[in-house]
Biopython code that builds the backbone (N, CA, C, O; Angstrom):
import numpy as np
from Bio.PDB.StructureBuilder import StructureBuilder

atoms = [
    (1, "MET", "N", (-18.280, -238.227, 193.246)),
    (1, "MET", "CA", (-18.921, -239.332, 194.327)),
    (1, "MET", "C", (-18.525, -239.829, 193.010)),
    (1, "MET", "O", (-19.550, -240.089, 192.379)),
    (2, "TYR", "N", (-17.595, -240.043, 192.409)),
    (2, "TYR", "CA", (-17.555, -241.079, 191.445)),
    (2, "TYR", "C", (-17.127, -242.040, 191.522)),
    (2, "TYR", "O", (-16.074, -241.947, 192.153)),
    (3, "ARG", "N", (-17.395, -243.357, 191.128)),
    (3, "ARG", "CA", (-16.745, -244.975, 191.801)),
    (3, "ARG", "C", (-17.082, -245.429, 192.514)),
    (3, "ARG", "O", (-17.102, -246.660, 192.490)),
    (4, "GLY", "N", (-17.788, -244.367, 194.122)),
    (4, "GLY", "CA", (-18.841, -244.777, 195.252)),
    (4, "GLY", "C", (-16.908, -244.153, 196.077)),
    (4, "GLY", "O", (-16.372, -244.984, 196.811)),
    (5, "LYS", "N", (-16.175, -242.838, 195.847)),
    (5, "LYS", "CA", (-15.256, -241.900, 196.597)),
    (5, "LYS", "C", (-16.090, -240.900, 196.605)),
    (5, "LYS", "O", (-16.482, -240.202, 195.670)),
    (6, "ARG", "N", (-16.454, -240.858, 198.223)),
    (6, "ARG", "CA", (-16.384, -239.875, 198.894)),
    (6, "ARG", "C", (-15.508, -238.135, 198.266)),
    (6, "ARG", "O", (-14.293, -237.961, 198.358)),
    (7, "PRO", "N", (-15.945, -237.663, 198.003)),
    (7, "PRO", "CA", (-15.116, -235.856, 197.849)),
    (7, "PRO", "C", (-14.368, -235.823, 199.065)),
    (7, "PRO", "O", (-14.440, -236.641, 199.982)),
    (8, "LYS", "N", (-13.755, -234.964, 199.006)),
    (8, "LYS", "CA", (-13.381, -234.322, 199.971)),
    (8, "LYS", "C", (-13.874, -233.798, 200.641)),
    (8, "LYS", "O", (-14.039, -234.168, 201.804)),
    (9, "ASP", "N", (-14.355, -232.581, 200.085)),
    (9, "ASP", "CA", (-15.096, -231.505, 200.136)),
    (9, "ASP", "C", (-16.495, -232.186, 200.949)),
    (9, "ASP", "O", (-17.202, -231.376, 201.548)),
    (10, "LEU", "N", (-16.704, -232.941, 200.963)),
    (10, "LEU", "CA", (-18.113, -233.917, 201.439)),
    (10, "LEU", "C", (-17.531, -234.495, 202.385)),
    (10, "LEU", "O", (-16.507, -235.171, 202.288)),
    (11, "PRO", "N", (-18.541, -234.120, 203.985)),
    (11, "PRO", "CA", (-18.048, -234.613, 204.698)),
    (11, "PRO", "C", (-18.494, -236.309, 205.100)),
    (11, "PRO", "O", (-19.220, -236.848, 204.265)),
    (12, "ALA", "N", (-18.283, -236.749, 205.742)),
    (12, "ALA", "CA", (-18.180, -237.970, 205.684)),
    (12, "ALA", "C", (-19.177, -238.487, 205.841)),
    (12, "ALA", "O", (-19.531, -239.558, 205.349)),
    (13, "THR", "N", (-19.954, -237.576, 206.773)),
    (13, "THR", "CA", (-21.338, -237.899, 207.678)),
    (13, "THR", "C", (-22.230, -237.867, 206.875)),
    (13, "THR", "O", (-23.049, -238.672, 207.318)),
    (14, "ILE", "N", (-22.754, -237.302, 205.628)),
    (14, "ILE", "CA", (-23.755, -237.329, 204.972)),
    (14, "ILE", "C", (-23.364, -238.235, 203.075)),
    (14, "ILE", "O", (-23.922, -238.156, 201.981)),
    (15, "PHE", "N", (-22.280, -238.916, 203.545)),
    (15, "PHE", "CA", (-21.786, -239.213, 202.223)),
    (15, "PHE", "C", (-23.079, -240.903, 201.618)),
    (15, "PHE", "O", (-23.780, -241.048, 200.616)),
    (16, "ALA", "N", (-22.863, -241.672, 202.640)),
    (16, "ALA", "CA", (-24.376, -241.942, 202.204)),
    (16, "ALA", "C", (-25.906, -241.834, 202.437)),
    (16, "ALA", "O", (-26.803, -242.674, 202.352)),
    (17, "ALA", "N", (-25.903, -240.810, 202.687)),
    (17, "ALA", "CA", (-27.699, -240.269, 202.331)),
    (17, "ALA", "C", (-27.029, -239.847, 200.626)),
    (17, "ALA", "O", (-27.389, -240.392, 199.582)),
    (18, "ALA", "N", (-26.226, -238.992, 200.728)),
    (18, "ALA", "CA", (-25.994, -238.395, 199.280)),
    (18, "ALA", "C", (-25.717, -239.637, 198.222)),
    (18, "ALA", "O", (-26.128, -239.609, 197.062)),
    (19, "ARG", "N", (-25.156, -240.450, 198.643)),
    (19, "ARG", "CA", (-25.311, -241.481, 197.690)),
    (19, "ARG", "C", (-26.924, -242.295, 196.791)),
    (19, "ARG", "O", (-27.282, -242.561, 195.643)),
    (20, "ARG", "N", (-27.371, -242.391, 197.972)),
    (20, "ARG", "CA", (-28.936, -242.609, 198.190)),
    (20, "ARG", "C", (-29.662, -241.979, 197.701)),
    (20, "ARG", "O", (-30.464, -242.656, 197.057)),
    (21, "LYS", "N", (-29.960, -240.184, 197.617)),
    (21, "LYS", "CA", (-30.419, -239.660, 197.395)),
    (21, "LYS", "C", (-30.060, -240.343, 195.295)),
    (21, "LYS", "O", (-30.623, -240.852, 194.325)),
    (22, "LEU", "N", (-29.336, -240.051, 195.564)),
    (22, "LEU", "CA", (-28.327, -239.185, 194.000)),
    (22, "LEU", "C", (-29.005, -241.187, 193.211)),
    (22, "LEU", "O", (-28.777, -241.319, 192.008)),
    (23, "ALA", "N", (-29.510, -242.078, 193.721)),
    (23, "ALA", "CA", (-29.583, -243.339, 193.039)),
    (23, "ALA", "C", (-30.808, -242.865, 192.985)),
    (23, "ALA", "O", (-31.109, -242.950, 191.794)),
    (24, "TYR", "N", (-31.700, -242.415, 193.568)),
    (24, "TYR", "CA", (-33.166, -242.086, 193.545)),
    (24, "TYR", "C", (-33.238, -240.889, 192.398)),
    (24, "TYR", "O", (-34.267, -240.809, 191.726)),
    (25, "LEU", "N", (-32.386, -240.160, 192.222)),
    (25, "LEU", "CA", (-32.778, -238.973, 191.030)),
    (25, "LEU", "C", (-32.128, -239.981, 189.294)),
    (25, "LEU", "O", (-32.286, -239.768, 188.092)),
    (26, "ASP", "N", (-31.462, -240.964, 190.037)),
    (26, "ASP", "CA", (-31.133, -241.310, 188.627)),
    (26, "ASP", "C", (-31.529, -242.684, 188.557)),
    (26, "ASP", "O", (-30.786, -243.640, 188.332)),
    (27, "GLN", "N", (-32.831, -242.705, 188.781)),
    (27, "GLN", "CA", (-33.964, -244.078, 188.991)),
    (27, "GLN", "C", (-35.412, -243.300, 188.700)),
    (27, "GLN", "O", (-36.328, -244.061, 189.012)),
    (28, "ALA", "N", (-35.820, -242.242, 188.286)),
    (28, "ALA", "CA", (-37.124, -241.815, 188.272)),
    (28, "ALA", "C", (-37.117, -242.108, 187.279)),
    (28, "ALA", "O", (-36.129, -242.719, 186.871)),
    (29, "LYS", "N", (-38.256, -241.810, 186.352)),
    (29, "LYS", "CA", (-38.552, -241.817, 185.383)),
    (29, "LYS", "C", (-39.300, -240.321, 185.113)),
    (29, "LYS", "O", (-39.541, -239.674, 184.094)),
    (30, "ASP", "N", (-39.493, -240.151, 186.275)),
    (30, "ASP", "CA", (-40.297, -238.144, 185.984)),
    (30, "ASP", "C", (-40.536, -237.574, 187.171)),
    (30, "ASP", "O", (-41.087, -238.050, 188.164)),
    (31, "LEU", "N", (-40.008, -236.361, 186.958)),
    (31, "LEU", "CA", (-40.201, -235.495, 188.637)),
    (31, "LEU", "C", (-40.902, -235.888, 189.257)),
    (31, "LEU", "O", (-40.405, -235.971, 190.381)),
    (32, "GLY", "N", (-42.304, -236.382, 189.235)),
    (32, "GLY", "CA", (-43.177, -236.584, 190.795)),
    (32, "GLY", "C", (-42.346, -238.251, 191.128)),
    (32, "GLY", "O", (-42.549, -238.698, 192.256)),
    (33, "ASP", "N", (-41.790, -238.788, 190.530)),
    (33, "ASP", "CA", (-41.535, -240.091, 191.425)),
    (33, "ASP", "C", (-40.440, -239.510, 192.092)),
    (33, "ASP", "O", (-39.594, -240.291, 192.528)),
    (34, "LEU", "N", (-40.201, -237.739, 192.341)),
    (34, "LEU", "CA", (-38.925, -237.707, 193.547)),
    (34, "LEU", "C", (-39.492, -237.240, 195.503)),
    (34, "LEU", "O", (-39.072, -237.117, 196.654)),
    (35, "ARG", "N", (-40.661, -237.158, 194.664)),
    (35, "ARG", "CA", (-41.521, -237.048, 195.745)),
    (35, "ARG", "C", (-41.634, -237.862, 196.719)),
    (35, "ARG", "O", (-41.680, -237.332, 197.830)),
    (36, "ALA", "N", (-41.711, -239.268, 196.662)),
    (36, "ALA", "CA", (-41.259, -240.009, 197.096)),
    (36, "ALA", "C", (-39.886, -240.921, 197.359)),
    (36, "ALA", "O", (-39.466, -241.629, 196.444)),
    (37, "PRO", "N", (-39.180, -240.872, 198.694)),
    (37, "PRO", "CA", (-40.340, -240.758, 200.232)),
    (37, "PRO", "C", (-39.735, -239.128, 200.570)),
    (37, "PRO", "O", (-38.710, -238.501, 200.304)),
    (38, "PRO", "N", (-41.298, -238.810, 201.478)),
    (38, "PRO", "CA", (-41.510, -237.396, 201.800)),
    (38, "PRO", "C", (-39.823, -236.889, 202.306)),
    (38, "PRO", "O", (-39.585, -235.683, 202.250)),
    (39, "GLY", "N", (-38.906, -237.672, 202.701)),
    (39, "GLY", "CA", (-37.571, -237.276, 203.588)),
    (39, "GLY", "C", (-36.783, -235.561, 201.947)),
    (39, "GLY", "O", (-36.211, -234.473, 202.019)),
    (40, "ASN", "N", (-37.376, -236.549, 200.739)),
    (40, "ASN", "CA", (-36.531, -236.195, 199.071)),
    (40, "ASN", "C", (-36.881, -234.843, 199.654)),
    (40, "ASN", "O", (-35.960, -234.051, 199.459)),
    (41, "ARG", "N", (-38.278, -234.123, 200.541)),
    (41, "ARG", "CA", (-38.359, -232.693, 200.194)),
    (41, "ARG", "C", (-38.250, -231.864, 199.072)),
    (41, "ARG", "O", (-37.665, -230.781, 199.057)),
    (42, "LEU", "N", (-39.033, -232.585, 197.797)),
    (42, "LEU", "CA", (-38.786, -232.392, 196.331)),
    (42, "LEU", "C", (-39.231, -231.149, 196.645)),
    (42, "LEU", "O", (-40.253, -231.039, 197.323)),
    (43, "HIS", "N", (-38.370, -229.766, 196.096)),
    (43, "HIS", "CA", (-38.975, -228.320, 195.112)),
    (43, "HIS", "C", (-38.666, -227.524, 194.474)),
    (43, "HIS", "O", (-37.594, -227.022, 194.811)),
    (44, "PRO", "N", (-39.156, -227.084, 193.564)),
    (44, "PRO", "CA", (-38.560, -225.842, 192.590)),
    (44, "PRO", "C", (-37.875, -224.651, 193.892)),
    (44, "PRO", "O", (-38.121, -224.149, 194.989)),
    (45, "LEU", "N", (-36.557, -224.716, 192.431)),
    (45, "LEU", "CA", (-35.727, -223.242, 193.583)),
    (45, "LEU", "C", (-36.506, -222.160, 192.538)),
    (45, "LEU", "O", (-37.275, -222.332, 191.592)),
    (46, "LEU", "N", (-35.882, -220.872, 193.224)),
    (46, "LEU", "CA", (-35.756, -220.023, 192.197)),
    (46, "LEU", "C", (-34.959, -218.963, 192.625)),
    (46, "LEU", "O", (-33.905, -219.077, 193.251)),
    (47, "HIS", "N", (-35.668, -217.595, 192.154)),
    (47, "HIS", "CA", (-34.263, -216.323, 192.232)),
    (47, "HIS", "C", (-33.229, -216.970, 191.262)),
    (47, "HIS", "O", (-33.774, -217.270, 190.200)),
    (48, "ASP", "N", (-31.731, -217.316, 191.308)),
    (48, "ASP", "CA", (-31.029, -217.040, 190.475)),
    (48, "ASP", "C", (-31.143, -218.395, 189.751)),
    (48, "ASP", "O", (-30.710, -218.496, 188.603)),
    (49, "ARG", "N", (-31.803, -219.607, 190.484)),
    (49, "ARG", "CA", (-31.481, -220.786, 190.189)),
    (49, "ARG", "C", (-32.599, -221.527, 190.002)),
    (49, "ARG", "O", (-32.718, -222.725, 190.259)),
    (50, "THR", "N", (-34.292, -220.019, 189.066)),
    (50, "THR", "CA", (-35.009, -220.354, 188.535)),
    (50, "THR", "C", (-34.808, -221.525, 187.373)),
    (50, "THR", "O", (-33.761, -221.360, 186.746)),
    (51, "GLY", "N", (-35.725, -222.865, 186.886)),
    (51, "GLY", "CA", (-35.769, -223.809, 186.372)),
    (51, "GLY", "C", (-35.026, -224.890, 186.807)),
    (51, "GLY", "O", (-34.682, -225.918, 186.223)),
    (52, "GLN", "N", (-34.831, -224.474, 187.967)),
    (52, "GLN", "CA", (-33.472, -226.360, 189.047)),
    (52, "GLN", "C", (-34.544, -226.239, 189.900)),
    (52, "GLN", "O", (-35.410, -225.373, 190.030)),
    (53, "HIS", "N", (-34.272, -227.466, 190.556)),
    (53, "HIS", "CA", (-35.612, -228.349, 191.379)),
    (53, "HIS", "C", (-34.138, -228.909, 192.658)),
    (53, "HIS", "O", (-32.937, -229.159, 192.552)),
    (54, "ALA", "N", (-35.303, -228.876, 193.926)),
    (54, "ALA", "CA", (-33.648, -229.596, 194.557)),
    (54, "ALA", "C", (-34.702, -230.208, 195.743)),
    (54, "ALA", "O", (-35.656, -229.597, 196.225)),
    (55, "ILE", "N", (-34.295, -231.478, 196.050)),
    (55, "ILE", "CA", (-33.861, -232.984, 197.378)),
    (55, "ILE", "C", (-33.055, -232.811, 198.226)),
    (55, "ILE", "O", (-31.882, -232.516, 197.998)),
    (56, "TRP", "N", (-33.760, -233.033, 199.813)),
    (56, "TRP", "CA", (-32.336, -233.247, 200.725)),
    (56, "TRP", "C", (-32.251, -234.356, 201.060)),
    (56, "TRP", "O", (-33.042, -235.275, 201.274)),
    (57, "ILE", "N", (-30.984, -234.182, 201.099)),
    (57, "ILE", "CA", (-29.574, -234.714, 202.422)),
    (57, "ILE", "C", (-29.647, -234.906, 203.402)),
    (57, "ILE", "O", (-29.604, -235.954, 204.047)),
    (58, "ASN", "N", (-29.874, -233.031, 203.883)),
    (58, "ASN", "CA", (-29.925, -232.973, 205.179)),
    (58, "ASN", "C", (-30.204, -231.689, 205.499)),
    (58, "ASN", "O", (-30.243, -230.910, 204.546)),
    (59, "ASP", "N", (-30.486, -231.092, 206.978)),
    (59, "ASP", "CA", (-30.843, -229.941, 206.794)),
    (59, "ASP", "C", (-30.024, -229.046, 206.317)),
    (59, "ASP", "O", (-30.585, -227.953, 206.231)),
    (60, "GLN", "N", (-28.411, -229.034, 205.802)),
    (60, "GLN", "CA", (-27.572, -228.343, 205.373)),
    (60, "GLN", "C", (-27.078, -228.254, 203.893)),
    (60, "GLN", "O", (-26.641, -227.359, 203.170)),
    (61, "TYR", "N", (-27.303, -229.382, 203.788)),
    (61, "TYR", "CA", (-26.949, -230.101, 201.907)),
    (61, "TYR", "C", (-28.054, -231.135, 201.576)),
    (61, "TYR", "O", (-28.602, -232.140, 202.028)),
    (62, "ARG", "N", (-28.054, -230.008, 200.158)),
    (62, "ARG", "CA", (-29.118, -230.087, 199.085)),
    (62, "ARG", "C", (-28.633, -231.657, 197.777)),
    (62, "ARG", "O", (-27.491, -232.043, 197.531)),
    (63, "ILE", "N", (-29.882, -232.193, 197.226)),
    (63, "ILE", "CA", (-29.125, -231.763, 195.582)),
    (63, "ILE", "C", (-30.141, -231.582, 194.300)),
    (63, "ILE", "O", (-31.158, -232.129, 193.874)),
    (64, "CYS", "N", (-29.108, -230.286, 193.865)),
    (64, "CYS", "CA", (-29.885, -229.442, 193.500)),
    (64, "CYS", "C", (-29.595, -230.072, 191.934)),
    (64, "CYS", "O", (-28.480, -230.513, 191.655)),
    (65, "PHE", "N", (-30.840, -230.068, 190.836)),
    (65, "PHE", "CA", (-31.123, -230.616, 189.062)),
    (65, "PHE", "C", (-31.792, -229.590, 188.337)),
    (65, "PHE", "O", (-32.447, -228.841, 189.062)),
    (66, "ARG", "N", (-31.820, -229.334, 187.121)),
    (66, "ARG", "CA", (-32.829, -229.514, 186.427)),
    (66, "ARG", "C", (-33.351, -231.582, 185.803)),
    (66, "ARG", "O", (-33.004, -232.763, 185.826)),
    (67, "TRP", "N", (-34.551, -230.433, 185.274)),
    (67, "TRP", "CA", (-35.185, -232.040, 184.758)),
    (67, "TRP", "C", (-35.680, -231.268, 183.226)),
    (67, "TRP", "O", (-35.873, -230.117, 182.836)),
    (68, "THR", "N", (-35.740, -232.474, 182.728)),
    (68, "THR", "CA", (-35.186, -232.518, 181.495)),
    (68, "THR", "C", (-35.815, -233.613, 180.612)),
    (68, "THR", "O", (-35.734, -234.643, 181.282)),
    (69, "GLU", "N", (-36.484, -233.927, 179.266)),
    (69, "GLU", "CA", (-37.321, -234.611, 178.747)),
    (69, "GLU", "C", (-36.209, -236.438, 178.666)),
    (69, "GLU", "O", (-36.559, -237.504, 178.161)),
    (70, "ALA", "N", (-34.658, -236.025, 179.509)),
    (70, "ALA", "CA", (-34.505, -237.081, 179.413)),
    (70, "ALA", "C", (-33.949, -237.992, 180.479)),
    (70, "ALA", "O", (-33.655, -239.149, 180.778)),
    (71, "GLY", "N", (-34.023, -235.906, 181.112)),
    (71, "GLY", "CA", (-33.638, -236.321, 183.146)),
    (71, "GLY", "C", (-32.817, -235.608, 184.022)),
    (71, "GLY", "O", (-32.076, -234.706, 183.631)),
    (72, "PRO", "N", (-32.886, -235.872, 184.888)),
    (72, "PRO", "CA", (-31.739, -234.969, 185.816)),
    (72, "PRO", "C", (-30.382, -234.430, 184.660)),
    (72, "PRO", "O", (-29.800, -235.024, 183.752)),
    (73, "ALA", "N", (-30.288, -233.348, 185.098)),
    (73, "ALA", "CA", (-28.848, -232.560, 184.279)),
    (73, "ALA", "C", (-28.323, -231.401, 185.374)),
    (73, "ALA", "O", (-28.776, -230.903, 186.404)),
    (74, "GLU", "N", (-27.420, -231.293, 184.773)),
    (74, "GLU", "CA", (-26.440, -230.255, 186.210)),
    (74, "GLU", "C", (-26.855, -229.960, 187.578)),
    (74, "GLU", "O", (-27.158, -229.010, 188.299)),
    (75, "VAL", "N", (-26.643, -231.998, 187.597)),
    (75, "VAL", "CA", (-26.791, -232.227, 189.431)),
    (75, "VAL", "C", (-24.875, -231.942, 190.280)),
    (75, "VAL", "O", (-23.677, -232.224, 190.254)),
    (76, "GLU", "N", (-25.802, -231.301, 190.811)),
    (76, "GLU", "CA", (-24.772, -230.655, 192.041)),
    (76, "GLU", "C", (-25.544, -230.818, 193.830)),
    (76, "GLU", "O", (-26.721, -230.977, 194.155)),
    (77, "ILE", "N", (-24.518, -230.718, 194.525)),
    (77, "ILE", "CA", (-24.831, -231.403, 195.593)),
    (77, "ILE", "C", (-24.303, -229.294, 196.249)),
    (77, "ILE", "O", (-23.396, -228.516, 195.953)),
    (78, "VAL", "N", (-24.955, -229.265, 196.757)),
    (78, "VAL", "CA", (-24.715, -227.563, 197.578)),
    (78, "VAL", "C", (-24.705, -227.547, 199.096)),
    (78, "VAL", "O", (-25.630, -228.175, 199.609)),
    (79, "ASP", "N", (-23.915, -227.004, 199.854)),
    (79, "ASP", "CA", (-24.118, -226.980, 201.064)),
    (79, "ASP", "C", (-24.931, -224.943, 201.388)),
    (79, "ASP", "O", (-24.454, -223.809, 201.382)),
    (80, "TYR", "N", (-26.242, -225.524, 201.605)),
    (80, "TYR", "CA", (-27.028, -223.865, 201.307)),
    (80, "TYR", "C", (-27.096, -223.362, 202.975)),
    (80, "TYR", "O", (-28.136, -222.896, 203.440)),
    (81, "HIS", "N", (-26.202, -223.479, 203.560)),
    (81, "HIS", "CA", (-25.798, -222.699, 204.609)),
    (81, "HIS", "C", (-24.287, -222.761, 204.370)),
    (81, "HIS", "O", (-23.518, -222.165, 205.124)),
]
sb = StructureBuilder()
sb.init_structure("model")
sb.init_model(0)
sb.init_chain("A")
sb.init_seg("    ")
for serial, (resi, resn, name, xyz) in enumerate(atoms, 1):
    if name == "N":
        sb.init_residue(resn, " ", resi, " ")
    sb.init_atom(name, np.array(xyz, "f"), 0.0, 1.0, " ", f" {name:<3s}", serial, name[0])
structure = sb.get_structure()
């Protein structure tokens, strides 16, 4: 989503929401900042993604990331289904 351009594999219907959620992630000072708004549904991931967290974009897509002392790292948009 470099320079506001939608990647071809990201549906146009979620582009605005994805940009908004990435902005929340960028502005967060600590992991707790992502608990609001409640629609983020911040949660830790398990199994092969232990150590990562996710916030919802919609029912199908999540933003997954690792939280470090410097903030979010290894950020990716994932199709859960």
